[in-house]
C-alpha positions as CSV (number, residue, x, y, z in Angstrom):
1,M,-23.7,11.9,4.7
2,F,-22.2,8.6,3.7
3,Y,-19.6,7.7,1.1
4,L,-18.9,4.3,-0.5
5,G,-15.4,3.2,-1.6
6,I,-14.7,0.3,-4.0
7,D,-11.2,-1.2,-4.6
8,T,-10.3,-4.2,-6.7
9,S,-6.5,-4.5,-6.5
10,L,-4.5,-7.4,-7.8
11,Y,-5.0,-9.5,-4.6
12,T,-7.9,-8.0,-2.6
13,T,-11.6,-7.1,-3.3
14,S,-12.8,-4.5,-0.8
15,L,-15.7,-2.1,0.0
16,A,-15.8,0.6,2.7
17,V,-18.3,3.2,4.0
18,V,-17.2,6.4,5.7
19,D,-18.8,9.6,6.8
20,E,-17.7,13.3,6.5
21,K,-16.0,13.1,9.9
22,F,-13.5,10.4,8.8
23,N,-15.4,7.7,10.7
24,I,-15.2,4.2,9.2
25,L,-18.8,2.9,9.4
26,W,-18.1,-0.4,7.7
27,E,-15.5,-2.2,5.7
28,K,-14.9,-5.7,4.4
29,R,-12.2,-7.4,2.2
30,M,-11.9,-10.6,0.4
31,P,-8.3,-11.7,-0.4
32,L,-7.9,-13.5,-3.8
33,T,-6.8,-17.1,-3.7
34,V,-3.2,-18.0,-4.8
35,E,-2.3,-21.7,-5.0
36,K,0.5,-22.9,-2.8
37,G,3.9,-22.5,-4.4
38,E,2.7,-19.9,-6.9
39,R,4.1,-16.3,-6.8
40,G,1.0,-14.5,-7.9
41,L,-2.1,-14.4,-10.2
42,R,-2.5,-13.5,-13.8
43,Q,-4.6,-10.4,-14.4
44,S,-7.4,-12.6,-16.0
45,E,-7.5,-14.8,-13.0
46,A,-7.7,-11.9,-10.6
47,L,-10.4,-10.1,-12.6
48,F,-12.5,-13.3,-12.5
49,Y,-12.2,-13.5,-8.7
50,H,-13.2,-9.8,-8.3
51,I,-16.3,-10.4,-10.4
52,K,-17.2,-13.3,-8.1
53,N,-16.4,-11.4,-4.9
54,L,-18.1,-8.1,-5.5
55,P,-21.7,-9.4,-5.3
56,L,-20.8,-11.2,-2.0
57,L,-19.4,-8.0,-0.5
58,F,-22.4,-5.9,-1.6
59,Q,-24.7,-8.6,-0.1
60,A,-22.8,-8.3,3.2
61,L,-23.0,-4.5,3.1
62,S,-26.7,-4.5,2.5
63,N,-27.3,-6.9,5.4
64,H,-25.5,-4.5,7.8
65,L,-26.0,-1.0,6.5
66,E,-29.0,0.5,4.8
67,I,-28.1,4.2,4.2
68,E,-28.3,6.9,1.6
69,Y,-25.0,7.5,-0.2
70,K,-23.8,11.0,-1.2
71,A,-21.1,9.8,-3.6
72,I,-19.1,6.8,-4.6
73,A,-15.4,6.6,-5.3
74,V,-13.5,3.7,-7.0
75,S,-9.9,2.9,-7.7
76,A,-9.8,3.0,-11.5
77,T,-6.0,3.1,-12.0
78,P,-2.9,1.9,-10.1
79,R,-1.4,5.4,-9.9
80,P,-2.6,8.9,-10.8
81,I,-0.6,9.3,-14.0
82,V,-1.3,9.0,-17.7
83,D,-1.5,5.5,-19.1
84,S,-1.5,3.9,-15.6
85,Y,-3.7,0.8,-16.2
86,M,-4.4,-2.7,-14.9
87,P,-7.4,-4.8,-16.0
88,V,-8.4,-5.7,-12.4
89,F,-9.5,-2.2,-11.6
90,K,-12.2,-2.4,-14.4
91,A,-14.2,-4.8,-12.2
92,G,-14.7,-2.1,-9.5
93,E,-15.0,0.7,-12.0
94,A,-17.8,-1.0,-13.9
95,V,-19.8,-1.6,-10.7
96,A,-19.3,2.0,-9.5
97,I,-20.4,3.5,-12.8
98,S,-23.5,1.4,-12.8
99,L,-24.4,2.2,-9.2
100,C,-23.9,6.0,-9.7
101,S,-26.0,6.0,-12.8
102,L,-28.8,4.2,-11.0
103,L,-28.6,6.3,-7.8
104,R,-27.8,9.5,-9.7
105,I,-25.0,10.4,-7.3
106,P,-21.5,11.7,-8.1
107,L,-18.7,9.2,-9.1
108,Y,-15.1,9.8,-8.4
109,L,-12.5,7.8,-10.3
110,V,-9.3,7.8,-8.2
111,S,-6.1,5.8,-8.1
112,H,-5.2,2.9,-5.9
113,Q,-2.1,4.8,-4.8
114,E,-4.1,7.9,-3.7
115,G,-6.3,5.5,-1.7
116,H,-3.2,4.2,0.2
117,I,-2.2,7.7,1.0
118,M,-5.6,8.7,2.3
119,A,-5.8,5.5,4.3
120,G,-2.6,6.6,6.0
121,I,-3.9,10.1,6.6
122,A,-7.1,8.6,8.2
123,H,-5.4,8.3,11.6
124,N,-2.9,11.2,11.0
125,L,-5.3,14.0,10.1
126,E,-2.8,16.7,11.0
127,L,-1.2,16.0,7.6
128,L,-4.2,17.5,5.9
129,A,-3.1,20.9,7.2
130,E,0.3,20.5,5.6
131,N,0.9,22.0,2.2
132,E,3.3,19.3,1.3
133,F,5.0,16.2,2.8
134,L,6.9,13.1,1.7
135,A,5.5,9.6,1.4
136,I,6.8,6.1,1.1
137,H,4.5,3.7,-0.8
138,F,5.9,0.2,-0.6
139,S,3.8,-2.8,-1.7
140,G,3.8,-5.8,-4.0
141,G,3.2,-3.5,-7.0
142,T,4.9,-0.3,-6.1
143,S,8.1,0.9,-4.4
144,E,8.2,4.7,-4.5
145,L,9.2,7.7,-2.5
146,L,6.8,10.5,-3.3
147,H,6.6,14.2,-2.9
148,I,3.0,15.1,-2.1
149,S,1.2,18.5,-2.3
150,K,-2.4,19.7,-2.6
151,G,-3.9,18.7,-5.9
152,K,-6.6,20.2,-8.1
153,S,-9.8,19.1,-9.7
154,N,-10.4,15.3,-9.4
155,N,-7.0,14.6,-7.9
156,Y,-7.0,15.5,-4.2
157,F,-3.2,15.1,-4.1
158,K,-0.5,16.3,-6.5
159,I,2.0,13.4,-6.5
160,N,5.6,13.6,-7.9
161,V,7.8,10.5,-7.7
162,S,11.2,11.3,-6.2
163,L,12.6,7.8,-6.2
164,A,11.2,4.5,-7.7
165,A,12.1,0.8,-8.0
166,L,14.5,0.2,-10.8
167,D,13.8,-3.6,-11.1
168,L,12.0,-5.4,-8.3
169,Y,9.4,-4.0,-5.9
170,A,9.9,-4.5,-2.1
171,G,6.7,-6.5,-1.9
172,Q,7.9,-8.8,-4.7
173,F,11.2,-9.2,-2.9
174,I,9.4,-10.3,0.2
175,D,7.1,-12.7,-1.6
176,R,9.8,-14.3,-3.7
177,I,12.0,-15.0,-0.7
178,G,9.0,-16.2,1.4
179,V,7.9,-18.6,-1.3
180,A,11.5,-19.8,-1.7
181,L,11.5,-20.5,2.0
182,G,8.3,-22.6,1.7
183,L,5.9,-19.9,2.9
184,P,2.4,-19.2,1.4
185,F,1.8,-16.3,-1.0
186,P,1.5,-13.5,-0.2
187,A,4.4,-14.1,2.3
188,G,4.6,-10.9,4.3
189,Q,3.0,-11.9,7.5
190,E,4.5,-15.4,7.7
191,L,8.0,-14.1,6.8
192,E,7.6,-11.5,9.6
193,K,6.7,-14.2,12.1
194,L,9.8,-16.1,11.0
195,A,12.0,-13.0,11.3
196,L,10.8,-12.3,14.8
197,S,12.1,-15.7,15.9
198,A,15.7,-14.8,14.8
199,T,18.4,-14.8,17.4
200,N,21.4,-14.0,15.3
201,Y,21.4,-10.7,13.5
202,N,24.8,-10.8,11.8
203,I,23.6,-11.6,8.3
204,T,23.5,-8.4,6.2
205,I,22.1,-7.8,2.8
206,P,23.4,-4.4,1.6
207,A,20.9,-1.7,0.5
208,A,21.1,-0.4,-3.0
209,V,19.8,3.1,-3.2
210,K,21.1,5.8,-5.6
211,K,19.6,8.9,-7.1
212,E,18.1,6.9,-9.9
213,G,16.1,4.8,-7.5
214,F,15.8,1.6,-5.5
215,S,17.2,-1.8,-6.5
216,F,16.1,-5.1,-4.9
217,S,17.2,-7.6,-7.5
218,G,20.7,-7.9,-6.1
219,A,19.2,-8.3,-2.6
220,E,17.0,-11.1,-3.9
221,T,20.0,-12.8,-5.5
222,M,21.9,-12.7,-2.3
223,A,19.0,-14.0,-0.2
224,I,18.5,-16.9,-2.6
225,K,22.2,-17.7,-2.3
226,L,21.9,-17.7,1.5
227,I,19.0,-20.1,1.3
228,K,21.1,-22.5,-0.9
229,E,24.0,-22.2,1.6
230,G,21.7,-23.4,4.4
231,V,21.7,-20.2,6.5
232,P,18.9,-20.4,9.1
233,R,15.5,-19.3,7.7
234,A,14.8,-16.9,10.5
235,E,18.1,-15.1,9.9
236,I,17.4,-14.7,6.2
237,A,13.9,-13.4,6.9
238,Y,15.3,-10.8,9.4
239,A,18.0,-9.7,6.9
240,V,15.3,-9.2,4.2
241,F,13.4,-6.8,6.3
242,R,16.5,-5.0,7.6
243,N,17.6,-4.5,3.9
244,I,14.2,-2.9,3.1
245,A,14.3,-0.7,6.2
246,N,17.8,0.5,5.4
247,S,16.8,1.2,1.8
248,I,13.9,3.3,2.9
249,E,16.0,5.1,5.4
250,K,18.6,6.1,2.8
251,A,15.8,7.2,0.4
252,I,14.1,9.3,3.0
253,L,17.3,11.1,4.0
254,L,18.0,11.9,0.3
255,A,14.5,13.2,-0.3
256,A,14.4,15.2,3.0
257,E,17.5,17.0,1.9
258,K,16.2,17.6,-1.6
259,H,12.7,18.9,-0.6
260,K,13.6,20.4,2.8
261,N,10.8,18.5,4.4
262,K,10.9,16.2,7.4
263,N,7.3,14.9,7.5
264,V,7.0,11.4,6.0
265,L,3.9,9.3,5.6
266,L,4.5,5.6,5.2
267,V,1.8,3.4,3.5
268,G,1.4,0.2,1.6
269,G,1.4,-3.5,2.7
270,V,5.1,-3.6,3.3
271,M,4.8,-0.8,5.8
272,A,2.6,-2.9,8.1
273,N,5.8,-4.8,9.0
274,S,6.7,-4.2,12.7
275,L,10.4,-4.7,12.2
276,I,10.6,-2.1,9.5
277,R,8.6,0.3,11.5
278,K,10.7,-0.1,14.6
279,R,14.0,0.3,12.7
280,L,12.8,3.5,10.9
281,R,11.5,5.1,14.1
282,E,14.7,4.3,15.9
283,R,16.9,5.7,13.1
284,L,14.9,8.6,11.7
285,E,13.0,10.0,14.7
286,H,16.2,10.1,16.7
287,P,16.7,13.7,17.9
288,A,19.9,14.0,15.9
289,V,17.9,13.3,12.7
290,G,14.6,14.9,13.6
291,M,12.3,13.3,11.1
292,K,8.5,13.0,11.9
293,L,7.1,9.6,10.7
294,Y,3.4,9.0,10.2
295,F,2.4,5.4,9.6
296,A,-0.9,4.0,8.4
297,T,-2.3,1.6,11.0
298,A,-1.4,-2.0,10.3
299,Q,-5.0,-2.7,9.3
300,L,-5.1,0.2,6.8
301,S,-1.6,-0.4,5.4
302,T,-2.6,-3.4,3.3
303,D,-5.0,-3.0,0.3
304,N,-8.4,-1.6,1.4
305,A,-11.3,0.6,0.2
306,V,-11.2,2.9,3.2
307,G,-8.8,5.4,1.7
308,I,-10.9,5.3,-1.6
309,A,-14.1,6.1,0.3
310,L,-12.4,8.9,2.2
311,L,-11.1,10.4,-1.1
312,G,-14.7,10.4,-2.4
313,M,-15.7,12.2,0.8
314,V,-13.1,14.9,0.6
315,L,-13.5,15.5,-3.1
316,E,-17.3,15.8,-2.7
317,T,-17.1,18.1,0.2
318,K,-14.1,20.3,-0.6
């Protein structure tokens, strides 16, 4: 049996097809265009791009894969909470509703966040046997530490937020500094390349984590100050990622103590960063700390429809 996933996030249009054995049969994404020097898109612009991209993706899918679908899942909201809404998700939702009506197959409306979590589980299937675990979801639109347990009804996961961004998301922090350094938006990959060329690691941007949540606005202010002072670009880039890694480390240690759980899944575009991954593994998987970290693959860390399709599969087959 085959399951189709549709995701129309703020910066990526994507489709994916999976089977009941967690195999990814096909997936394709189209990033939305952001003009050089800009720090993002308006919702109306992004919605327009999704409406243009979806027919192209379905044409590509039909040329590669002619199969019978058991169910369709679509990201209809950013997060699985009441009043979570962004217009861009209506593009995918409208197409999914139309297809399911035509094909007379089940439709599952899920959240973009749940899709990220399931994309992370795709190559860490042992987490499905856990009654609960912790998760970090860091991206351009979310910076949260989550406590996850088995859900009911149309939510496969029960998600409670333990810590959240108080001002700026980690992905926004990265993109703003990247653009300020002359890099294209989104800036994550190019800023990482720049950071990897650093030879001096003495610049420190303090992490601001407290029980109320994360704060990256002060870190942004300091990074902009460093740019104006003429500090080498690579050193600033490295300090940005070290700040985010240190923030995540502090948050995980707080949550692990609170929930008495040492299993942590890390998902979202920010978590594709190799410097952050390396730092967290060195610090938290040290025998003296004893955390167990599960990362989404780099390919499935960024926005994609694979996790959405897998959610449709597990909801339909459970």
